[in-house]
C-alpha atoms as an extended CHARMM CRD file, in Angstrom:
* protein
*
       112  EXT
         1         1  GLU       CA            -20.0980000000       -4.1840000000       -1.9830000000  PROA      1               0.0000000000
         2         2  VAL       CA            -16.3960000000       -3.4680000000       -2.3460000000  PROA      2               0.0000000000
         3         3  GLN       CA            -14.5350000000       -3.4890000000        0.9560000000  PROA      3               0.0000000000
         4         4  LEU       CA            -10.8300000000       -2.9890000000        1.5580000000  PROA      4               0.0000000000
         5         5  VAL       CA             -9.2340000000       -3.4280000000        4.9720000000  PROA      5               0.0000000000
         6         6  GLU       CA             -5.6080000000       -2.4750000000        5.4490000000  PROA      6               0.0000000000
         7         7  SER       CA             -3.3590000000       -3.6220000000        8.2760000000  PROA      7               0.0000000000
         8         8  GLY       CA              0.2890000000       -3.9840000000        9.1870000000  PROA      8               0.0000000000
         9         9  GLY       CA              1.3060000000       -0.3960000000        9.7900000000  PROA      9               0.0000000000
        10        10  GLY       CA              3.2390000000        0.7800000000       12.8130000000  PROA      10              0.0000000000
        11        11  LEU       CA              6.2240000000        2.6520000000       14.1350000000  PROA      11              0.0000000000
        12        12  VAL       CA              9.5670000000        1.5960000000       12.7050000000  PROA      12              0.0000000000
        13        13  GLN       CA             13.0870000000        3.0050000000       12.7910000000  PROA      13              0.0000000000
        14        14  PRO       CA             14.7620000000        4.2800000000        9.6270000000  PROA      14              0.0000000000
        15        15  GLY       CA             16.0870000000        1.3490000000        7.6540000000  PROA      15              0.0000000000
        16        16  GLY       CA             13.4460000000       -0.9780000000        9.0170000000  PROA      16              0.0000000000
        17        17  SER       CA             10.7640000000       -2.9880000000        7.2600000000  PROA      17              0.0000000000
        18        18  LEU       CA              7.0150000000       -3.4440000000        7.3700000000  PROA      18              0.0000000000
        19        19  ARG       CA              4.5670000000       -5.4950000000        5.3740000000  PROA      19              0.0000000000
        20        20  LEU       CA              1.1600000000       -4.0150000000        4.7390000000  PROA      20              0.0000000000
        21        21  SER       CA             -1.8270000000       -6.1920000000        3.9550000000  PROA      21              0.0000000000
        22        22  CYS       CA             -5.0910000000       -5.3490000000        2.2220000000  PROA      22              0.0000000000
        23        23  ALA       CA             -7.9340000000       -7.7990000000        2.6260000000  PROA      23              0.0000000000
        24        24  ALA       CA            -10.4880000000       -7.3290000000       -0.1270000000  PROA      24              0.0000000000
        25        25  SER       CA            -14.1020000000       -8.4600000000       -0.3170000000  PROA      25              0.0000000000
        26        26  GLY       CA            -16.9130000000       -7.9790000000       -2.7820000000  PROA      26              0.0000000000
        27        27  PHE       CA            -14.6470000000       -8.6270000000       -5.7620000000  PROA      27              0.0000000000
        28        28  SER       CA            -11.6000000000      -10.6380000000       -6.7250000000  PROA      28              0.0000000000
        29        29  VAL       CA             -8.1970000000       -8.9550000000       -6.5660000000  PROA      29              0.0000000000
        30        30  SER       CA             -7.0600000000      -11.2580000000       -9.3700000000  PROA      30              0.0000000000
        31        31  SER       CA             -9.5730000000       -9.7210000000      -11.7610000000  PROA      31              0.0000000000
        32        32  ARG       CA             -8.4140000000       -6.1270000000      -11.6560000000  PROA      32              0.0000000000
        33        33  TRP       CA             -5.5220000000       -3.8090000000      -11.0940000000  PROA      33              0.0000000000
        34        34  MET       CA             -4.9030000000       -2.9710000000       -7.4480000000  PROA      34              0.0000000000
        35        35  TYR       CA             -3.1000000000        0.0160000000       -6.0010000000  PROA      35              0.0000000000
        36        36  TRP       CA             -1.3900000000        1.3470000000       -2.9230000000  PROA      36              0.0000000000
        37        37  VAL       CA             -1.5900000000        5.0720000000       -2.3120000000  PROA      37              0.0000000000
        38        38  ARG       CA             -0.4200000000        7.1420000000        0.6440000000  PROA      38              0.0000000000
        39        39  GLN       CA             -0.9880000000       10.5070000000        2.2480000000  PROA      39              0.0000000000
        40        40  ALA       CA              1.6930000000       12.1850000000        4.2860000000  PROA      40              0.0000000000
        41        41  PRO       CA              0.7500000000       14.8660000000        6.8230000000  PROA      41              0.0000000000
        42        42  GLY       CA             -0.2010000000       18.0740000000        5.0400000000  PROA      42              0.0000000000
        43        43  LYS       CA              0.2640000000       16.5540000000        1.5800000000  PROA      43              0.0000000000
        44        44  ARG       CA             -1.9320000000       15.2690000000       -1.1980000000  PROA      44              0.0000000000
        45        45  LEU       CA             -2.7570000000       11.6400000000       -1.7580000000  PROA      45              0.0000000000
        46        46  GLU       CA              0.1340000000       10.0440000000       -3.6660000000  PROA      46              0.0000000000
        47        47  TRP       CA              0.1210000000        6.9030000000       -5.8070000000  PROA      47              0.0000000000
        48        48  VAL       CA              2.7900000000        4.4260000000       -4.6520000000  PROA      48              0.0000000000
        49        49  SER       CA              2.4220000000        1.1700000000       -6.5470000000  PROA      49              0.0000000000
        50        50  SER       CA              0.1630000000       -0.8880000000       -8.7930000000  PROA      50              0.0000000000
        51        51  ILE       CA             -0.2240000000       -4.5480000000       -9.6100000000  PROA      51              0.0000000000
        52        52  GLY       CA             -2.0100000000       -6.0610000000      -12.5580000000  PROA      52              0.0000000000
        53        53  THR       CA             -0.3570000000       -8.0070000000      -15.3240000000  PROA      53              0.0000000000
        54        54  PHE       CA              2.8510000000       -6.3700000000      -14.1340000000  PROA      54              0.0000000000
        55        55  THR       CA              3.9440000000       -4.1550000000      -11.2570000000  PROA      55              0.0000000000
        56        56  VAL       CA              4.7170000000       -0.4510000000      -11.2390000000  PROA      56              0.0000000000
        57        57  TYR       CA              6.2570000000        1.7980000000       -8.5990000000  PROA      57              0.0000000000
        58        58  THR       CA              6.7130000000        5.4600000000       -8.0390000000  PROA      58              0.0000000000
        59        59  ASP       CA             10.3710000000        6.4240000000       -8.3560000000  PROA      59              0.0000000000
        60        60  SER       CA             10.8750000000        7.1730000000       -4.6700000000  PROA      60              0.0000000000
        61        61  VAL       CA             10.1230000000        3.5760000000       -3.6170000000  PROA      61              0.0000000000
        62        62  LYS       CA             11.6540000000        1.6100000000       -6.4920000000  PROA      62              0.0000000000
        63        63  GLY       CA             14.0080000000       -1.0450000000       -5.2220000000  PROA      63              0.0000000000
        64        64  ARG       CA             12.6560000000       -0.7410000000       -1.6760000000  PROA      64              0.0000000000
        65        65  PHE       CA              8.9530000000       -1.6490000000       -1.9220000000  PROA      65              0.0000000000
        66        66  THR       CA              7.4030000000       -4.7510000000       -3.4520000000  PROA      66              0.0000000000
        67        67  ILE       CA              3.7170000000       -5.1500000000       -4.2480000000  PROA      67              0.0000000000
        68        68  SER       CA              2.2100000000       -8.6120000000       -4.4970000000  PROA      68              0.0000000000
        69        69  ARG       CA             -1.0980000000      -10.4120000000       -4.1860000000  PROA      69              0.0000000000
        70        70  ASP       CA             -2.4280000000      -13.6960000000       -2.8900000000  PROA      70              0.0000000000
        71        71  ASN       CA             -5.3850000000      -14.5890000000       -5.0730000000  PROA      71              0.0000000000
        72        72  ALA       CA             -6.4560000000      -17.5010000000       -2.8710000000  PROA      72              0.0000000000
        73        73  ASN       CA             -6.8020000000      -15.1810000000        0.1370000000  PROA      73              0.0000000000
        74        74  ASN       CA             -7.9590000000      -12.2020000000       -1.9210000000  PROA      74              0.0000000000
        75        75  THR       CA             -5.2530000000      -10.0620000000       -0.3480000000  PROA      75              0.0000000000
        76        76  VAL       CA             -2.7710000000       -7.5170000000       -1.6740000000  PROA      76              0.0000000000
        77        77  TYR       CA              0.5100000000       -6.8090000000        0.0850000000  PROA      77              0.0000000000
        78        78  LEU       CA              3.1030000000       -4.0800000000        0.1500000000  PROA      78              0.0000000000
        79        79  GLN       CA              6.4930000000       -5.1510000000        1.4670000000  PROA      79              0.0000000000
        80        80  MET       CA              8.4130000000       -2.0480000000        2.4930000000  PROA      80              0.0000000000
        81        81  ASN       CA             12.1450000000       -2.2690000000        3.1610000000  PROA      81              0.0000000000
        82        82  SER       CA             14.7840000000        0.3560000000        3.9040000000  PROA      82              0.0000000000
        83        83  LEU       CA             12.1060000000        2.6700000000        5.2030000000  PROA      83              0.0000000000
        84        84  GLN       CA             12.8800000000        6.3690000000        5.3880000000  PROA      84              0.0000000000
        85        85  SER       CA             11.2860000000        9.2000000000        7.3230000000  PROA      85              0.0000000000
        86        86  GLU       CA              9.8280000000       10.4140000000        4.0280000000  PROA      86              0.0000000000
        87        87  ASP       CA              7.7520000000        7.2220000000        3.8850000000  PROA      87              0.0000000000
        88        88  THR       CA              5.7590000000        8.2910000000        6.9350000000  PROA      88              0.0000000000
        89        89  ALA       CA              2.1360000000        8.4280000000        5.8130000000  PROA      89              0.0000000000
        90        90  LEU       CA             -1.2820000000        6.8700000000        6.0020000000  PROA      90              0.0000000000
        91        91  TYR       CA             -1.2330000000        4.0320000000        3.4840000000  PROA      91              0.0000000000
        92        92  TYR       CA             -4.3440000000        2.9540000000        1.6150000000  PROA      92              0.0000000000
        93        93  CYS       CA             -5.1980000000        0.0610000000       -0.6110000000  PROA      93              0.0000000000
        94        94  ALA       CA             -7.3310000000        1.1700000000       -3.5500000000  PROA      94              0.0000000000
        95        95  THR       CA             -9.0780000000       -0.0500000000       -6.6690000000  PROA      95              0.0000000000
        96        96  ASP       CA             -7.9910000000        2.9820000000       -8.6680000000  PROA      96              0.0000000000
        97        97  ALA       CA             -4.7650000000        4.9870000000       -8.8600000000  PROA      97              0.0000000000
        98        98  ALA       CA             -6.4280000000        8.1550000000       -7.5840000000  PROA      98              0.0000000000
        99        99  GLY       CA             -7.5440000000        6.3670000000       -4.4480000000  PROA      99              0.0000000000
       100       100  ARG       CA            -11.2030000000        7.2410000000       -4.8850000000  PROA      100             0.0000000000
       101       101  THR       CA            -12.2170000000        3.7870000000       -3.6660000000  PROA      101             0.0000000000
       102       102  ARG       CA             -9.9590000000        2.8740000000       -0.7870000000  PROA      102             0.0000000000
       103       103  GLY       CA             -9.9670000000        1.4070000000        2.6770000000  PROA      103             0.0000000000
       104       104  GLN       CA             -9.6020000000        3.1500000000        6.0150000000  PROA      104             0.0000000000
       105       105  GLY       CA             -5.8240000000        3.1120000000        5.8170000000  PROA      105             0.0000000000
       106       106  THR       CA             -2.9840000000        1.9830000000        8.0430000000  PROA      106             0.0000000000
       107       107  GLN       CA             -0.4970000000        4.3970000000        9.5790000000  PROA      107             0.0000000000
       108       108  VAL       CA              3.2130000000        3.9970000000        8.8930000000  PROA      108             0.0000000000
       109       109  THR       CA              5.5630000000        6.1080000000       10.9770000000  PROA      109             0.0000000000
       110       110  VAL       CA              9.2970000000        5.9930000000       10.3670000000  PROA      110             0.0000000000
       111       111  SER       CA             11.1940000000        7.6240000000       13.1850000000  PROA      111             0.0000000000
       112       112  SER       CA             14.1330000000        7.0450000000       15.4710000000  PROA      112             0.0000000000
């Protein structure tokens, strides 16, 4: 059974940083593409980043976010720097870009 457990969210001031973690079980993160998606209040689910043989980012986070994975610990990360209020959302780790299979999410709130 595929399970994804996100952690690392919180309240941070604009310009701050957070690192999100996604602990996976039931499969190996090294064997497939992995994704981060997010949902801001009142908005649709939005793809943020992907990692496979290379990494991809949505334009709004390029240069600020970095996706990575630790195959030994079966974990995917999202390092988020220079956070902005627009990054406030519930962040999910997913096994597809649409977020159909995702964890319970971790809340990121960027506010002064």
